[in-house]
C-alpha positions as semicolon CSV with decimal commas, in nm:
position;residue;x (nm);y (nm);z (nm)
1;M;9,162;8,959;10,619
2;S;9,496;8,945;10,464
3;A;9,554;9,100;10,142
4;R;9,503;8,953;9,789
5;I;9,773;9,110;9,557
6;K;9,820;9,046;9,204
7;V;10,202;9,105;9,133
8;D;10,160;9,220;8,698
9;E;10,454;9,098;8,421
10;D;10,695;9,393;8,428
11;L;10,808;9,290;8,830
12;P;11,084;9,036;8,912
13;Q;10,843;8,703;8,939
14;Q;11,048;8,687;9,333
15;I;10,764;8,925;9,407
16;A;10,503;8,666;9,471
17;E;10,711;8,444;9,662
18;L;10,872;8,729;9,905
19;L;10,480;8,797;9,992
20;T;10,373;8,459;10,027
21;G;10,633;8,433;10,219
22;R;10,457;8,672;10,489
23;G;10,143;8,526;10,444
24;I;9,989;8,734;10,197
25;D;9,788;8,600;9,885
26;A;9,970;8,625;9,600
27;T;9,946;8,530;9,230
28;T;10,107;8,688;8,920
29;V;9,967;8,784;8,528
30;V;10,234;8,542;8,409
31;G;10,083;8,264;8,641
32;Q;9,707;8,320;8,494
33;G;9,822;8,305;8,148
34;W;9,770;8,674;8,137
35;Q;10,096;8,837;8,009
36;G;10,029;9,052;7,718
37;L;9,673;9,149;7,742
38;P;9,628;9,535;7,684
39;D;9,582;9,711;8,046
40;G;9,221;9,784;8,017
41;I;9,128;9,411;7,980
42;L;9,403;9,306;8,301
43;W;9,304;9,629;8,487
44;K;8,902;9,514;8,499
45;R;9,035;9,145;8,586
46;V;9,221;9,189;8,842
47;Q;8,972;9,431;8,991
48;A;8,722;9,128;8,959
49;G;8,936;8,923;9,195
50;G;8,884;9,214;9,370
51;R;9,326;9,189;9,434
52;W;9,559;9,447;9,492
53;L;9,768;9,559;9,195
54;I;10,129;9,587;9,190
55;T;10,340;9,725;8,919
56;G;10,654;9,997;8,752
57;D;10,378;10,050;8,542
58;K;10,265;10,426;8,623
59;G;9,974;10,400;8,403
60;F;9,774;10,177;8,644
61;A;9,867;10,488;8,960
62;D;9,702;10,769;8,744
63;L;9,482;10,911;8,991
64;R;9,272;11,029;8,669
65;L;9,251;10,651;8,487
66;N;9,201;10,552;8,841
67;P;9,108;10,753;9,118
68;P;9,139;10,629;9,452
69;G;8,884;10,400;9,659
70;T;8,723;10,295;9,254
71;H;8,927;9,912;9,253
72;A;9,144;9,753;9,517
73;G;9,480;9,917;9,534
74;V;9,727;10,016;9,312
75;I;10,139;10,034;9,456
76;L;10,367;10,122;9,237
77;L;10,745;10,035;9,300
78;R;10,924;10,275;9,138
79;P;11,314;10,215;9,234
80;Q;11,617;10,406;9,143
81;E;11,741;10,156;8,902
82;E;11,577;9,855;8,731
83;S;11,704;9,605;8,907
84;R;11,568;9,201;9,113
85;R;11,739;9,327;9,389
86;A;11,562;9,750;9,441
87;H;11,188;9,592;9,322
88;L;11,236;9,372;9,600
89;E;11,414;9,601;9,861
90;L;11,055;9,845;9,775
91;V;10,838;9,541;9,831
92;E;11,001;9,505;10,163
93;A;10,929;9,828;10,305
94;A;10,617;9,901;10,151
95;L;10,538;9,518;10,327
96;D;10,676;9,687;10,676
97;L;10,506;10,108;10,641
98;L;10,174;9,967;10,419
99;D;9,873;9,833;10,631
100;F;9,630;9,695;10,402
101;E;9,309;9,716;10,579
102;N;9,331;10,033;10,597
103;S;9,399;10,117;10,319
104;R;9,172;9,966;10,032
105;G;9,135;10,134;9,762
106;A;9,454;10,344;9,802
107;V;9,708;10,481;9,590
108;V;10,024;10,336;9,710
109;V;10,370;10,454;9,560
110;V;10,729;10,303;9,708
111;T;11,022;10,459;9,652
112;H;11,330;10,449;9,841
113;R;11,233;10,758;10,085
114;G;10,894;10,594;10,170
115;L;10,525;10,609;10,082
116;R;10,325;10,802;9,914
117;I;9,986;10,717;9,964
118;R;9,671;10,869;9,771
119;R;9,311;10,726;9,988
120;S;8,970;10,853;9,848
121;A;8,807;11,140;9,964
122;K;8,506;10,971;10,078
123;K;8,464;10,807;10,425
């Protein structure tokens, strides 16, 4: 099964195009008209759709608020610089390194150094 991802409004919309080009079912918060929603409401909607959320918002990757295994998955992009190119490079790296099927429910932090994956302690 292919990953299903929602791209947050704080990221370049080209990320969805990149994901779709790689065969991933990707939609955007903006495309759904959900921009400006409070984080809690957005989170519930994304999770109701069973989608990973790819974002630059550290709040969604807070392990205390959204522990691994309680959601579809979160990918937090942490570029060294805030630019479209830097975000796209991190997404490319994540796609090359992340096994979505075996990481379901994880919190994944992507930096220029690689991936940090927090999975549920329960198996």
